[in-house]
DSSP file (Angstrom, degrees, kcal/mol; ACC not computed):
  #  RESIDUE AA STRUCTURE BP1 BP2  ACC     N-H-->O    O-->H-N    N-H-->O    O-->H-N    TCO  KAPPA ALPHA  PHI   PSI    X-CA   Y-CA   Z-CA
    1    1 A X              0   0    0      0, 0.0     2,-0.5     0, 0.0     5,-0.1   0.000 360.0 360.0 360.0 135.4  -15.0   -2.9   25.8
    2    2 A X    >   -     0   0    0      1,-0.2     3,-2.1     3,-0.1     0, 0.0  -0.605 360.0-144.9 -72.1 120.6  -15.4   -4.1   22.3
    3    3 A X  G >  S+     0   0    0     -2,-0.5     3,-1.5     1,-0.3     4,-0.2   0.724  96.4  69.5 -63.3 -20.5  -12.4   -6.4   21.6
    4    4 A X  G 3  S+     0   0    0      1,-0.3    -1,-0.3     2,-0.1     3,-0.3   0.709 100.7  49.1 -67.0 -17.2  -12.3   -5.2   18.0
    5    5 A X  G X> S+     0   0    0     -3,-2.1     4,-2.0     1,-0.2     3,-1.6   0.138  72.3 119.0-106.7  18.3  -11.2   -1.9   19.4
    6    6 A X  H <>  +     0   0    0     -3,-1.5     4,-2.4     1,-0.3     5,-0.2   0.838  69.5  62.0 -53.6 -36.1   -8.4   -3.3   21.6
    7    7 A X  H 34 S+     0   0    0     -3,-0.3    -1,-0.3     1,-0.2     4,-0.2   0.809 107.9  44.5 -63.4 -27.1   -5.8   -1.3   19.7
    8    8 A X  H X4 S+     0   0    0     -3,-1.6     3,-1.3     2,-0.2    -2,-0.2   0.921 114.9  45.8 -78.2 -48.0   -7.6    1.9   20.9
    9    9 A X  H 3< S+     0   0    0     -4,-2.0   150,-1.8     1,-0.3    -2,-0.2   0.750 106.8  61.1 -68.4 -22.7   -8.0    0.8   24.5
   10   10 A X  T 3< S+     0   0    0     -4,-2.4     2,-0.8    -5,-0.3    -1,-0.3   0.625  77.1 105.7 -77.8 -13.5   -4.4   -0.4   24.5
   11   11 A X    <   +     0   0    0     -3,-1.3     2,-0.3    -4,-0.2   148,-0.1  -0.579  48.5 154.4 -71.7 111.8   -3.2    3.1   23.9
   12   12 A X        -     0   0    0     -2,-0.8     2,-0.8    94,-0.1   104,-0.7  -0.922  53.9 -95.6-134.5 157.6   -1.8    4.2   27.2
   13   13 A X  B     -a  116   0A   0     -2,-0.3     2,-0.5   102,-0.1   104,-0.2  -0.688  44.7-168.1 -78.0 113.2    0.8    6.8   28.3
   14   14 A X        +     0   0    0    102,-2.5   134,-0.1    -2,-0.8     3,-0.1  -0.899  16.9 173.9-108.0 129.5    3.9    4.7   28.7
   15   15 A X        +     0   0    0     -2,-0.5     2,-0.4     1,-0.1    -1,-0.1   0.370  59.4  64.4-119.0   2.1    6.9    6.4   30.5
   16   16 A X        -     0   0    0    138,-0.1   137,-1.8   134,-0.1   138,-0.4  -0.996  61.0-176.9-133.3 132.3    9.4    3.6   30.8
   17   17 A X  B     -E  152   0B   0     -2,-0.4   135,-0.2   135,-0.3     2,-0.1  -0.911  27.6-112.0-130.8 150.1   11.1    1.8   27.9
   18   18 A X        -     0   0    0    133,-3.6     2,-2.0    -2,-0.3   133,-0.4  -0.436  40.2-106.7 -72.5 155.1   13.6   -1.0   27.3
   19   19 A X  S    S+     0   0    0     -2,-0.1     2,-0.3   131,-0.1    -1,-0.1  -0.556  81.7 117.0 -83.6  74.4   17.0   -0.1   26.0
   20   20 A X        -     0   0    0     -2,-2.0   131,-0.5   131,-0.1    54,-0.2  -0.980  64.0-119.1-145.9 125.8   16.2   -1.4   22.5
   21   21 A X        -     0   0    0     -2,-0.3     2,-0.6   129,-0.1    54,-0.1  -0.222  20.6-121.9 -67.6 156.3   16.1    0.6   19.3
   22   22 A X        -     0   0    0     52,-0.2     5,-0.1   127,-0.1    -1,-0.1  -0.883  37.0-115.0 -95.2 121.4   13.0    0.9   17.2
   23   23 A X    >>  -     0   0    0     -2,-0.6     4,-1.9     1,-0.1     3,-0.7  -0.176  17.8-118.7 -59.3 149.1   13.8   -0.4   13.7
   24   24 A X  H 3> S+     0   0    0      1,-0.3     4,-2.4     2,-0.2     5,-0.2   0.836 114.1  59.5 -57.2 -35.2   13.7    2.1   10.8
   25   25 A X  H 3> S+     0   0    0      1,-0.2     4,-2.1     2,-0.2    -1,-0.3   0.890 106.3  48.2 -62.4 -37.3   10.9    0.1    9.1
   26   26 A X  H <> S+     0   0    0     -3,-0.7     4,-2.7     2,-0.2    -2,-0.2   0.891 108.3  54.0 -68.5 -39.6    8.8    0.6   12.2
   27   27 A X  H  X S+     0   0    0     -4,-1.9     4,-2.4     1,-0.2    -2,-0.2   0.921 109.5  48.4 -60.0 -42.9    9.6    4.4   12.2
   28   28 A X  H  X S+     0   0    0     -4,-2.4     4,-2.7     2,-0.2    -2,-0.2   0.922 110.2  51.5 -62.4 -44.3    8.4    4.6    8.6
   29   29 A X  H  X S+     0   0    0     -4,-2.1     4,-2.3     1,-0.2    -2,-0.2   0.921 110.7  49.1 -57.1 -45.1    5.2    2.6    9.6
   30   30 A X  H  X S+     0   0    0     -4,-2.7     4,-2.5     1,-0.2    -1,-0.2   0.909 111.8  47.4 -62.4 -44.3    4.6    5.1   12.4
   31   31 A X  H  X S+     0   0    0     -4,-2.4     4,-2.4     2,-0.2    -1,-0.2   0.889 110.8  51.5 -67.2 -39.0    5.1    8.1   10.2
   32   32 A X  H  < S+     0   0    0     -4,-2.7     4,-0.4     2,-0.2    -1,-0.2   0.916 111.5  48.0 -62.9 -41.4    2.8    6.7    7.5
   33   33 A X  H >< S+     0   0    0     -4,-2.3     3,-1.2    -5,-0.2    -2,-0.2   0.923 111.0  50.6 -64.1 -44.0    0.1    6.1   10.1
   34   34 A X  H >< S+     0   0    0     -4,-2.5     3,-1.4     1,-0.3    -2,-0.2   0.910 110.0  49.8 -59.6 -42.6    0.5    9.6   11.5
   35   35 A X  T 3< S+     0   0    0     -4,-2.4    -1,-0.3     1,-0.3    -2,-0.2   0.471  94.6  73.5 -80.3  -0.3    0.2   11.2    8.1
   36   36 A X  T <  S+     0   0    0     -3,-1.2    -1,-0.3    -4,-0.4    -2,-0.2   0.443  75.4 114.2 -85.2  -0.9   -2.9    9.2    7.3
   37   37 A X  S <  S-     0   0    0     -3,-1.4     2,-0.1    -4,-0.2    64,-0.1  -0.274  75.7-104.2 -66.1 153.7   -4.8   11.5    9.7
   38   38 A X        -     0   0    0     62,-0.1     2,-0.3     6,-0.0    62,-0.1  -0.433  38.9-172.5 -72.7 155.4   -7.4   13.8    8.4
   39   39 A X    >   -     0   0    0     -2,-0.1     3,-2.2    61,-0.1     2,-0.1  -0.991  36.7 -83.7-147.2 152.9   -6.7   17.5    8.0
   40   40 A X  G >  S-     0   0    0     -2,-0.3     3,-1.6     1,-0.3    47,-0.2  -0.348 112.0 -13.4 -58.8 122.1   -8.7   20.5    7.1
   41   41 A X  G 3  S-     0   0    0      1,-0.3    -1,-0.3    -2,-0.1    -3,-0.0   0.759 116.4 -78.2  54.8  29.3   -9.0   20.7    3.3
   42   42 A X  G <  S+     0   0    0     -3,-2.2    -1,-0.3     1,-0.1    -2,-0.2   0.834  89.7 143.5  52.3  38.2   -6.3   18.1    3.0
   43   43 A X    <   -     0   0    0     -3,-1.6    -2,-0.1     2,-0.0    -1,-0.1   0.742  38.6-160.8 -77.7 -23.3   -3.6   20.8    3.7
   44   44 A X        +     0   0    0      1,-0.2    42,-0.1    -4,-0.1    -5,-0.1   0.911  16.0 175.9  42.8  62.5   -1.5   18.3    5.8
   45   45 A X        +     0   0    0     40,-0.1    37,-2.6    36,-0.0    40,-0.2   0.416  36.2 116.6 -79.4   5.0    0.4   21.1    7.5
   46   46 A X  E     -B   81   0A   0     35,-0.2     2,-0.3    39,-0.1    35,-0.2  -0.372  39.2-177.3 -80.0 151.7    2.3   18.6    9.7
   47   47 A X  E     -B   80   0A   0     33,-2.2    33,-3.1    -2,-0.1     2,-0.5  -0.974  14.1-147.3-138.8 149.3    6.0   18.0    9.9
   48   48 A X  E     -B   79   0A   0     -2,-0.3     2,-0.7    31,-0.2    31,-0.2  -0.973   3.7-159.0-125.9 120.9    7.8   15.4   12.1
   49   49 A X  E     -B   78   0A   0     29,-2.8    29,-2.0    -2,-0.5     2,-0.5  -0.892  19.2-148.1 -96.2 115.8   11.2   15.8   13.5
   50   50 A X  E     -B   77   0A   0     -2,-0.7     2,-0.8    27,-0.2    27,-0.2  -0.740   5.0-153.6 -88.4 126.5   12.4   12.2   14.4
   51   51 A X  E     +B   76   0A   0     25,-3.7    25,-1.4    -2,-0.5    -2,-0.0  -0.839  34.1 149.1-106.5  99.0   14.7   12.2   17.4
   52   52 A X        +     0   0    0     -2,-0.8     2,-0.4    23,-0.2    -1,-0.2   0.742  50.9  83.3 -97.5 -29.3   17.0    9.2   17.2
   53   53 A X  S  > S-     0   0    0      1,-0.1     4,-2.2    23,-0.1     3,-0.2  -0.620  71.5-142.5 -83.5 131.5   20.0   10.7   19.0
   54   54 A X  H  > S+     0   0    0     -2,-0.4     4,-2.6     1,-0.2     5,-0.2   0.872 100.0  57.7 -60.1 -38.7   19.9   10.5   22.8
   55   55 A X  H  > S+     0   0    0      2,-0.2     4,-2.2     1,-0.2    -1,-0.2   0.912 108.4  45.3 -60.3 -43.9   21.5   14.0   23.1
   56   56 A X  H  > S+     0   0    0      2,-0.2     4,-2.3    -3,-0.2     5,-0.2   0.924 112.8  50.3 -66.9 -44.0   18.8   15.6   21.1
   57   57 A X  H  X S+     0   0    0     -4,-2.2     4,-2.7     1,-0.2    -2,-0.2   0.905 110.9  50.5 -59.3 -40.7   16.0   13.8   23.0
   58   58 A X  H  X S+     0   0    0     -4,-2.6     4,-2.0    13,-0.2    -1,-0.2   0.909 108.7  50.7 -65.3 -42.8   17.6   14.9   26.3
   59   59 A X  H  X S+     0   0    0     -4,-2.2     4,-0.5     2,-0.2    -1,-0.2   0.919 113.9  44.3 -61.6 -43.6   17.8   18.5   25.2
   60   60 A X  H >X S+     0   0    0     -4,-2.3     3,-1.5     1,-0.2     4,-0.5   0.917 110.1  56.0 -66.8 -42.0   14.1   18.5   24.2
   61   61 A X  H >< S+     0   0    0     -4,-2.7     3,-1.4     1,-0.3     6,-0.4   0.868  99.9  59.9 -57.3 -37.6   13.2   16.6   27.4
   62   62 A X  H 3< S+     0   0    0     -4,-2.0    -1,-0.3     1,-0.3    -2,-0.2   0.710 101.4  54.9 -66.0 -19.4   14.8   19.4   29.5
   63   63 A X  H << S+     0   0    0     -3,-1.5     2,-0.6    -4,-0.5    -1,-0.3   0.603  98.9  70.6 -84.4 -13.6   12.4   21.9   28.0
   64   64 A X  S X< S-     0   0    0     -3,-1.4     3,-2.6    -4,-0.5    -1,-0.1  -0.906  70.3-153.0-114.6 110.4    9.4   19.9   29.0
   65   65 A X  T 3  S+     0   0    0     -2,-0.6     3,-0.2     1,-0.3    -1,-0.1   0.790 100.0  32.8 -53.0 -32.7    8.6   19.8   32.8
   66   66 A X  T 3  S+     0   0    0     54,-0.2    -1,-0.3     1,-0.2     3,-0.3   0.075  99.4  90.2-109.2  23.2    6.9   16.4   32.5
   67   67 A X    X>  +     0   0    0     -3,-2.6     3,-1.8    -6,-0.4     4,-0.6   0.104  37.5 120.6-110.4  22.3    9.0   15.1   29.7
   68   68 A X  H >> S+     0   0    0      1,-0.3     3,-1.1    -3,-0.2     4,-0.6   0.848  70.8  64.4 -55.4 -35.0   11.9   13.3   31.5
   69   69 A X  H >> S+     0   0    0     -3,-0.3     4,-1.5     1,-0.3     3,-0.6   0.754  88.6  69.2 -63.4 -22.5   11.0   10.0   29.8
   70   70 A X  H <4 S+     0   0    0     -3,-1.8    -1,-0.3     1,-0.2    -2,-0.2   0.881  96.0  53.4 -62.9 -36.7   11.9   11.5   26.4
   71   71 A X  H << S+     0   0    0     -3,-1.1    -1,-0.2    -4,-0.6   -13,-0.2   0.749 114.5  41.6 -68.2 -23.2   15.5   11.6   27.4
   72   72 A X  H << S+     0   0    0     -4,-0.6    -2,-0.2    -3,-0.6    -1,-0.2   0.605  94.1  98.1 -98.4 -15.5   15.4    7.9   28.3
   73   73 A X  S  < S-     0   0    0     -4,-1.5    77,-0.2    -3,-0.1   -16,-0.1  -0.386  73.2-133.9 -72.7 150.4   13.3    6.7   25.4
   74   74 A X  S    S+     0   0    0     75,-0.3     2,-0.3   -56,-0.3   -52,-0.2   0.615  89.3  28.0 -77.8 -10.2   15.1    5.1   22.3
   75   75 A X  E     + C   0 149A   0     74,-1.5    74,-2.6   -54,-0.1     2,-0.3  -0.998  64.0 177.4-150.6 146.1   13.0    7.2   20.0
   76   76 A X  E     -BC  51 148A   0    -25,-1.4   -25,-3.7    -2,-0.3     2,-0.4  -0.981  10.0-158.0-146.5 160.7   11.2   10.5   20.0
   77   77 A X  E     -BC  50 147A   0     70,-2.0    70,-2.6    -2,-0.3     2,-0.5  -0.987   6.9-156.6-134.8 145.4    9.2   12.7   17.7
   78   78 A X  E     -BC  49 146A   0    -29,-2.0   -29,-2.8    -2,-0.4     2,-0.6  -0.991  18.0-151.0-119.0 121.4    8.4   16.4   17.7
   79   79 A X  E     -BC  48 145A   0     66,-2.8    65,-3.0    -2,-0.5    66,-1.6  -0.810  20.7-178.5 -96.1 125.0    5.2   17.1   15.7
   80   80 A X  E     -BC  47 143A   0    -33,-3.1   -33,-2.2    -2,-0.6     2,-0.4  -0.822  18.2-139.8-122.9 157.9    5.2   20.6   14.2
   81   81 A X  E     -BC  46 142A   0     61,-2.6    61,-3.1    -2,-0.3     2,-0.8  -0.959  13.9-133.0-121.2 141.1    2.8   22.6   12.1
   82   82 A X  E >>  - C   0 141A   0    -37,-2.6     4,-1.4    -2,-0.4     3,-1.1  -0.813  13.4-160.6 -90.3 108.5    3.5   24.8    9.1
   83   83 A X  T 34 S+     0   0    0     57,-2.8    -1,-0.2    -2,-0.8    58,-0.1   0.746  91.2  54.4 -64.5 -23.0    1.6   28.0    9.8
   84   84 A X  T 34 S+     0   0    0     56,-0.4    -1,-0.3     1,-0.2     4,-0.1   0.713 110.6  45.4 -81.3 -21.3    1.8   28.9    6.1
   85   85 A X  T <4 S+     0   0    0     -3,-1.1    -2,-0.2   -40,-0.2    -1,-0.2   0.654  85.9 110.2 -95.5 -18.1    0.3   25.6    5.0
   86   86 A X  S >< S-     0   0    0     -4,-1.4     3,-2.8   -41,-0.2     5,-0.1  -0.227  87.8 -84.4 -60.3 146.8   -2.6   25.4    7.5
   87   87 A X  G >  S-     0   0    0      1,-0.3     3,-2.3   -47,-0.2     6,-0.2  -0.308 112.2 -10.4 -54.3 125.1   -6.1   25.9    6.1
   88   88 A X  G 3  S-     0   0    0      1,-0.3    -1,-0.3    -3,-0.1     3,-0.1   0.658 116.0 -81.2  54.9  18.8   -6.7   29.7    5.8
   89   89 A X  G <  S+     0   0    0     -3,-2.8     2,-0.4     1,-0.2    -1,-0.3   0.700  86.3 157.9  65.0  18.1   -3.5   30.1    7.8
   90   90 A X    <>  -     0   0    0     -3,-2.3     4,-2.0     1,-0.1    -1,-0.2  -0.635  42.0-151.3 -85.0 126.3   -5.7   29.4   10.9
   91   91 A X  H  > S+     0   0    0     -2,-0.4     4,-2.8     1,-0.2     5,-0.2   0.878  96.1  59.6 -59.4 -39.5   -3.9   28.2   14.0
   92   92 A X  H  > S+     0   0    0      1,-0.2     4,-2.2     2,-0.2    -1,-0.2   0.909 106.3  46.0 -60.2 -43.1   -6.9   26.3   15.2
   93   93 A X  H  > S+     0   0    0     -6,-0.2     4,-3.0     2,-0.2   -53,-0.3   0.925 111.9  52.3 -64.2 -42.9   -7.0   24.2   12.0
   94   94 A X  H  X S+     0   0    0     -4,-2.0     4,-2.7     1,-0.2     5,-0.2   0.920 110.3  48.2 -58.5 -44.8   -3.2   23.6   12.4
   95   95 A X  H  X S+     0   0    0     -4,-2.8     4,-2.2     2,-0.2    -1,-0.2   0.897 113.1  47.3 -64.7 -41.0   -3.7   22.5   16.0
   96   96 A X  H  X S+     0   0    0     -4,-2.2     4,-2.2    -5,-0.2    -2,-0.2   0.930 113.4  48.3 -65.5 -44.5   -6.5   20.1   15.1
   97   97 A X  H  X S+     0   0    0     -4,-3.0     4,-1.8     1,-0.2    -2,-0.2   0.934 114.5  44.6 -61.9 -47.0   -4.6   18.6   12.2
   98   98 A X  H  X S+     0   0    0     -4,-2.7     4,-2.3    -5,-0.2    -1,-0.2   0.868 111.4  53.8 -68.2 -35.5   -1.4   18.1   14.1
   99   99 A X  H  X S+     0   0    0     -4,-2.2     4,-2.4    -5,-0.2    -1,-0.2   0.887 107.1  51.3 -65.8 -38.1   -3.4   16.6   17.1
  100  100 A X  H  X S+     0   0    0     -4,-2.2     4,-2.2     2,-0.2    -1,-0.2   0.901 110.4  49.7 -63.5 -40.0   -5.1   14.1   14.8
  101  101 A X  H  X S+     0   0    0     -4,-1.8     4,-2.2     2,-0.2    -2,-0.2   0.893 109.5  51.4 -66.1 -39.2   -1.6   13.1   13.5
  102  102 A X  H  X S+     0   0    0     -4,-2.3     4,-2.5     2,-0.2    -2,-0.2   0.936 109.8  49.6 -62.2 -45.9   -0.3   12.7   17.0
  103  103 A X  H  X S+     0   0    0     -4,-2.4     4,-2.7     1,-0.2     5,-0.2   0.910 110.2  50.2 -62.4 -41.2   -3.3   10.5   17.9
  104  104 A X  H  X S+     0   0    0     -4,-2.2     4,-2.6     1,-0.2    -1,-0.2   0.912 110.2  51.4 -60.7 -41.1   -2.7    8.3   14.8
  105  105 A X  H  X S+     0   0    0     -4,-2.2     4,-2.2     2,-0.2    -2,-0.2   0.919 111.7  46.7 -60.5 -44.9    1.0    8.1   15.8
  106  106 A X  H  X S+     0   0    0     -4,-2.5     4,-2.2     2,-0.2    -2,-0.2   0.900 113.0  48.2 -66.2 -42.0    0.0    6.9   19.3
  107  107 A X  H  X S+     0   0    0     -4,-2.7     4,-2.4     2,-0.2    -2,-0.2   0.900 111.5  50.4 -66.0 -40.1   -2.6    4.4   18.1
  108  108 A X  H  X S+     0   0    0     -4,-2.6     4,-1.7    -5,-0.2     6,-0.2   0.910 108.6  52.8 -63.9 -41.1   -0.1    3.0   15.6
  109  109 A X  H  <>S+     0   0    0     -4,-2.2     5,-2.9     1,-0.2     3,-0.3   0.944 110.8  46.5 -58.8 -48.4    2.5    2.7   18.4
  110  110 A X  H ><5S+     0   0    0     -4,-2.2     3,-1.3     1,-0.2    -1,-0.2   0.907 111.1  51.8 -61.3 -42.3    0.1    0.7   20.5
  111  111 A X  H 3<5S+     0   0    0     -4,-2.4    -1,-0.2     1,-0.3    -2,-0.2   0.793 110.5  49.4 -65.2 -27.5   -0.9   -1.5   17.6
  112  112 A X  T 3<5S-     0   0    0     -4,-1.7    -1,-0.3    -3,-0.3    -2,-0.2   0.338 122.0-104.2 -94.1   5.9    2.8   -2.3   16.9
  113  113 A X  T < 5S+     0   0    0     -3,-1.3    39,-0.5     1,-0.3     2,-0.2   0.595  79.3 130.2  84.3  10.6    3.5   -3.2   20.5
  114  114 A X      < -     0   0    0     -5,-2.9     2,-0.4    -6,-0.2    -1,-0.3  -0.596  51.4-134.2 -93.6 157.7    5.3    0.1   21.3
  115  115 A X  E     + D   0 150A   0     35,-3.7    35,-2.1    -2,-0.2     2,-0.3  -0.862  27.9 175.8-107.8 148.6    4.7    2.4   24.2
  116  116 A X  E     -aD  13 149A   0   -104,-0.7  -102,-2.5    -2,-0.4     2,-0.4  -0.982  20.3-154.5-150.0 158.1    4.4    6.1   23.8
  117  117 A X  E     - D   0 148A   0     31,-2.0    31,-2.1    -2,-0.3     2,-0.4  -0.978  17.7-136.4-140.2 125.5    3.7    9.3   25.8
  118  118 A X  E     - D   0 147A   0     -2,-0.4     2,-0.5    29,-0.2    29,-0.2  -0.656  21.2-166.4 -80.3 129.3    2.3   12.5   24.4
  119  119 A X  E     - D   0 146A   0     27,-3.4    27,-2.9    -2,-0.4     2,-0.2  -0.979  16.9-127.7-122.8 123.9    4.1   15.6   25.7
  120  120 A X  E     + D   0 145A   0     -2,-0.5    25,-0.2    25,-0.2   -54,-0.2  -0.475  36.6 158.0 -74.8 136.5    2.6   19.1   25.2
  121  121 A X    >   +     0   0    0     23,-1.9     3,-1.3     1,-0.3     7,-0.3   0.644  47.7  90.2-113.3 -63.7    4.7   21.9   23.7
  122  122 A X  T 3  S+     0   0    0     22,-1.9    -1,-0.3     1,-0.3    22,-0.1  -0.562  82.7  25.0 -72.3 139.2    2.1   24.3   22.4
  123  123 A X  T 3  S+     0   0    0     -2,-0.2     2,-0.6    -3,-0.1    -1,-0.3  -0.912  94.6  98.0-102.8  14.9    0.8   26.7   23.8
  124  124 A X    <>  -     0   0    0     -3,-1.3     4,-2.7     1,-0.2     5,-0.2  -0.521  59.7-154.1 -71.8 113.0    3.6   27.3   26.3
  125  125 A X  H  > S+     0   0    0     -2,-0.6     4,-2.6     1,-0.2     5,-0.2   0.863  92.1  51.1 -57.5 -41.4    5.7   30.1   24.8
  126  126 A X  H  > S+     0   0    0      2,-0.2     4,-2.6     1,-0.2    -1,-0.2   0.905 112.2  46.8 -66.1 -39.4    8.9   29.0   26.6
  127  127 A X  H  > S+     0   0    0     -6,-0.2     4,-2.8     2,-0.2     5,-0.3   0.924 112.7  49.6 -66.2 -43.7    8.6   25.4   25.4
  128  128 A X  H  X S+     0   0    0     -4,-2.7     4,-2.4    -7,-0.3    -2,-0.2   0.949 114.2  45.5 -59.1 -49.4    7.9   26.6   21.9
  129  129 A X  H  X S+     0   0    0     -4,-2.6     4,-2.2    -5,-0.2    -2,-0.2   0.938 116.1  44.7 -60.5 -49.7   10.9   28.9   21.9
  130  130 A X  H  X S+     0   0    0     -4,-2.6     4,-2.5     2,-0.2    -2,-0.2   0.922 115.5  45.5 -66.3 -45.3   13.3   26.4   23.4
  131  131 A X  H  X S+     0   0    0     -4,-2.8     4,-2.4    -5,-0.2    -1,-0.2   0.910 112.3  53.0 -64.2 -41.3   12.2   23.4   21.3
  132  132 A X  H  X>S+     0   0    0     -4,-2.4     5,-2.2    -5,-0.3     4,-0.6   0.904 111.1  46.6 -59.9 -42.0   12.4   25.6   18.2
  133  133 A X  H ><5S+     0   0    0     -4,-2.2     3,-0.7     3,-0.2    -2,-0.2   0.929 112.0  49.4 -67.2 -45.6   15.9   26.7   19.0
  134  134 A X  H 3<5S+     0   0    0     -4,-2.5    -2,-0.2     1,-0.2    -1,-0.2   0.908 119.4  37.9 -59.7 -42.4   17.1   23.2   19.7
  135  135 A X  H 3<5S-     0   0    0     -4,-2.4    -1,-0.2    -5,-0.2    -2,-0.2   0.425 105.3-126.6 -93.0   1.1   15.7   21.8   16.5
  136  136 A X  T <<5 -     0   0    0     -3,-0.7    -3,-0.2    -4,-0.6     2,-0.2   0.914  40.6-174.2  56.3  46.5   16.6   24.9   14.4
  137  137 A X      < -     0   0    0     -5,-2.2    -1,-0.2    -6,-0.2     6,-0.0  -0.488  26.0-112.3 -75.5 140.0   13.0   25.3   13.2
  138  138 A X    >   -     0   0    0     -2,-0.2     3,-1.9     1,-0.1    -1,-0.1  -0.277  35.1-103.7 -62.5 159.5   12.1   27.9   10.6
  139  139 A X  T 3  S+     0   0    0      1,-0.3    -1,-0.1     3,-0.0    -2,-0.1   0.796 120.1  53.0 -58.7 -31.8    9.9   30.8   11.9
  140  140 A X  T 3  S+     0   0    0    -58,-0.1   -57,-2.8     2,-0.0     2,-0.6   0.400  91.4  88.1 -88.6   4.6    6.8   29.4   10.2
  141  141 A X  E <   -C   82   0A   0     -3,-1.9     2,-0.5   -59,-0.2   -59,-0.2  -0.919  62.4-164.4-107.0 121.0    7.2   26.0   11.8
  142  142 A X  E     -C   81   0A   0    -61,-3.1   -61,-2.6    -2,-0.6     2,-0.4  -0.906  16.9-133.2-110.0 119.3    5.5   25.7   15.2
  143  143 A X  E     +C   80   0A   0     -2,-0.5   -63,-0.3   -63,-0.2     3,-0.1  -0.579  28.9 172.7 -71.4 127.8    6.3   22.8   17.5
  144  144 A X  E     -     0   0A   0    -65,-3.0   -22,-1.9     1,-0.4   -23,-1.9   0.826  56.2 -14.5-102.3 -45.3    3.0   21.4   18.8
  145  145 A X  E     -CD  79 120A   0    -66,-1.6   -66,-2.8   -25,-0.2    -1,-0.4  -0.975  50.2-138.3-156.0 161.6    3.9   18.3   20.7
  146  146 A X  E     -CD  78 119A   0    -27,-2.9   -27,-3.4    -2,-0.3     2,-0.4  -0.916  14.4-155.1-121.6 155.2    6.6   15.7   21.4
  147  147 A X  E     -CD  77 118A   0    -70,-2.6   -70,-2.0    -2,-0.3     2,-0.4  -0.985   3.6-153.6-133.5 123.2    6.2   12.0   21.7
  148  148 A X  E     +CD  76 117A   0    -31,-2.1   -31,-2.0    -2,-0.4     2,-0.3  -0.762  27.5 177.4 -88.0 141.2    8.5    9.7   23.7
  149  149 A X  E     +CD  75 116A   0    -74,-2.6   -74,-1.5    -2,-0.4   -75,-0.3  -0.998  14.5 113.7-150.8 149.0    8.4    6.2   22.3
  150  150 A X  E     - D   0 115A   0    -35,-2.1   -35,-3.7    -2,-0.3     2,-0.6  -0.973  68.1 -49.3 175.0-175.1   10.0    2.7   22.7
  151  151 A X        -     0   0    0   -131,-0.5  -133,-3.6  -133,-0.4   -37,-0.2  -0.706  67.6-120.1 -79.0 119.7    9.4   -0.9   23.7
  152  152 A X  B     -E   17   0B   0     -2,-0.6  -135,-0.3   -39,-0.5     3,-0.1  -0.245   8.5-146.0 -67.8 146.8    7.6   -0.7   27.1
  153  153 A X  S    S+     0   0    0   -137,-1.8     2,-0.3     1,-0.2    -1,-0.1   0.749  92.4  22.3 -77.5 -24.7    9.1   -2.2   30.2
  154  154 A X  S    S-     0   0    0   -138,-0.4     2,-0.7     2,-0.0    -1,-0.2  -0.976  75.4-135.2-137.9 151.3    5.5   -3.0   31.3
  155  155 A X        -     0   0    0     -2,-0.3     3,-0.1    -3,-0.1  -141,-0.0  -0.874  22.7-145.6-109.6  99.9    2.3   -3.4   29.3
  156  156 A X        -     0   0    0     -2,-0.7     3,-0.1     1,-0.1     2,-0.1  -0.312  30.2-100.1 -60.4 147.0   -0.5   -1.5   31.0
  157  157 A X        -     0   0    0      1,-0.1    -1,-0.1     0, 0.0     0, 0.0  -0.369  40.8-100.2 -66.7 144.3   -3.9   -3.2   30.6
  158  158 A X        +     0   0    0     -3,-0.1     2,-0.3    -2,-0.1  -148,-0.2  -0.328  53.6 170.5 -59.0 148.6   -6.3   -1.9   28.0
  159  159 A X        -     0   0    0   -150,-1.8     2,-0.3  -148,-0.1  -148,-0.1  -0.988  29.5-132.2-156.3 162.3   -8.9    0.3   29.5
  160  160 A X        -     0   0    0     -2,-0.3  -151,-0.0     2,-0.1  -150,-0.0  -0.870   1.4-158.9-114.3 153.9  -11.7    2.7   28.6
  161  161 A X        +     0   0    0     -2,-0.3    -1,-0.0     2,-0.0     2,-0.0  -0.005  39.6 153.4-116.0  25.5  -12.3    6.1   30.1
  162  162 A X        -     0   0    0      1,-0.0     2,-0.4     3,-0.0    -2,-0.1  -0.305  22.0-173.3 -59.5 133.6  -16.0    6.2   29.1
  163  163 A X    >   -     0   0    0      1,-0.1     3,-2.0    -2,-0.0     4,-0.2  -0.966  19.6-152.8-132.3 116.4  -18.2    8.3   31.3
  164  164 A X  G >  S+     0   0    0     -2,-0.4     3,-1.9     1,-0.3    -1,-0.1   0.852  95.3  62.3 -54.4 -37.8  -21.9    8.2   30.8
  165  165 A X  G 3  S+     0   0    0      1,-0.3    -1,-0.3    -3,-0.1    -3,-0.0   0.617  95.0  61.7 -69.2 -10.5  -22.3   11.7   32.2
  166  166 A X  G <  S+     0   0    0     -3,-2.0     2,-0.5     2,-0.0    -1,-0.3   0.443  87.5  89.6 -91.3   0.1  -20.1   13.1   29.3
  167  167 A X    <   -     0   0    0     -3,-1.9     2,-0.4    -4,-0.2    -3,-0.0  -0.858  53.3-177.8-103.2 128.7  -22.6   11.9   26.7
  168  168 A X        -     0   0    0     -2,-0.5     2,-0.6     2,-0.0     4,-0.1  -0.992  15.6-145.9-127.4 124.5  -25.4   14.3   25.6
  169  169 A X  S    S-     0   0    0     -2,-0.4     2,-2.2     2,-0.1    -2,-0.0  -0.816  72.2 -27.2 -98.5 123.8  -28.0   13.2   23.1
  170  170 A X  S    S+     0   0    0     -2,-0.6     2,-0.3     2,-0.1    -1,-0.1  -0.145 133.7   7.9  71.1 -41.7  -29.4   15.7   20.7
  171  171 A X              0   0    0     -2,-2.2    -2,-0.1     0, 0.0     0, 0.0  -0.948 360.0 360.0-155.9 173.2  -28.8   18.6   23.1
  172  172 A X              0   0    0     -2,-0.3    -2,-0.1    -4,-0.1    -3,-0.0   0.514 360.0 360.0 -67.1 360.0  -27.1   19.3   26.4
């Protein structure tokens, strides 16, 4: 692994966090990094619901079968897309744009020494409905993913998931 890319290889799904808040300046850094993601025709259809209150994190966690850690994390995010702002109103562009923002958020967390875990909301209709109700989202705002975040109790080693058989040159 190239050590210049350690911040990428250090991005791991972290599910256990210390009971220590994430400072507001760090939250701002994370959001700025997330919004530095590319988006189709620079439409930037993303919105971020920051979950600072444990009660809100717990309610959202209960909607996500694999999201228990969100209720225990000191910080959470729900990344949403504005269906009216997406390029050509296309769901596919919205999903790509929001996914790029989530990845930037995760990479920024790793670079800042935080641990994070990406939790899927879309395309599960029950998750979308429940998260939308909890967060009082307008009809044109679609929850795409949640991210649990905090100071990790353990630091997993950086790693690559490179597989030679997944690389195809020029054609399949």
